[in-house]
N, C-alpha and C positions, 0 to 999 in steps of 0.2 A: 448783124456787126459782119460774122464772117464773109457775105457777099462781101458786101462790101470794101472789108481792106486787100479780098484779089484784086476786085471789080476796079476799082474809083480812080486809079490811078495805072493802069495796067496798058493806058495804049497812050500814053504822054512818047512823047517823039521826044523828050526833052528834059532837062529839069531845071531849066529855067519860063520864059516864057511861051504856056504853049496854052490857053485857053478854051479849045473846046477836046479837053483833053478826057471830061470829065462824062460830056454828052456824048464822046465815043466808046469811054469806057459804058457805059448804060448801052450803047447800040452791041456792045459788046457781050455784055450781061443778055439782053433777049435772044440774043446770037443761039447762047450755052442754054439757056431754057429750055429746061422739057429733055435736053438730053444729057448735062452736065449734072446738070440738080434740078430740083422741087420746087416751085416756091407760087404758093394759090398767088389769085390777082392782087389785091390787097398790097399781100408783105412785099412784091414783085413793084408795086407800087411805089414805097416806100425806097427802096433799093432803088429803083430809078432815080426818085426826086434827090436821093442822098448822094447820087455822082450826078446826076447834074449839074447843083446847086452849091457840090464841095469848096469849090474856089471863088464862086462870086461874090454869094450870096453870104450876108453875116449870120442869123440868128433863127433857129426852127423851133418851136413851140414842141414838135413833134417829139418825144421823147426818145426815140429810135437816130430818126434822123438825128438831131441835136448831138447825140453823145459819141455817131459816125465822124460828124464834122468836127465835134472835138480831140478825139481819137486822135484825128487825119493835123490838126492842127499842133495839140502839143505834140507832135512827133514832127515839127517844123527847124528843129538843131540838127534835122539828118542836112539843111542844106544853109543849118548858118541864123536862121533866124531865132530868136527868142517870140515862145508865145507870147501873145495880148491877154488876161484873161476880159478884155472887153469883147475879144471877136469868139466868146467859146460861148456855147447854149444851155449849158448843165450847170447849177452851182457850186457841182462837183466837178466840173473843169477850169472854172473859176479859181476855184480854191488851188487847183495844183498850179494852172497857168501863175495864180501872185505867189503861192509857196517856188515856184522855178522848180520843185521835181519832186515825183513822184515816189523817190524814195523813202520818204518818211512816214507814205501810208502802207508801205509794206509791211511785215509781222518782223518783231524780232528774231533774228537770225538767220535774215536772208537770205546777207553775204555767204554764207556757208552751202547753203540748197546749190543742189548739182544741178538743176536750172541753167539757174547765175554763175555758178563758174563752169556753164561749158564740161561740163564733165558729167551730162546725161547721157542715155542711150539717144540714140535719134530712132 
C-alpha cells in the first residue's frame, strides 16, 4: 500500500488526462527496486499491476490491489470528483463512498488529535 501510494501517480504529467501515467509509475518503481526499497517478486507484481491498472480497470479481486485502487478513488475529491461506490473493489471502500466520508469511521475525539489538527511534530 505504501509503495503504491508513492509510485502510482508519481509520473503524472498533469492532473488531467494522462493515460500512461500508471505504466510510467510502474516502470519507475521497477527502476528503484533493489536500491530504494526491497520487495520480493510476488509482491512487486502486485505493486506493478496496481499501478498499471489503477486508472483504466474497474475492479480487482485481489484484496491488496483492490484496496490500493479504492484508496486512490476515495481521494478523487482532490480533483473535484465524488467517489462512486460502483467503482470500489472492497466492501469497505463501497461503504465509505456511499456515505461520502470516512470521518464517521474515525474514533470519537479524532478532531482534537494532534495529527488531524496539524499540531503534531513532523
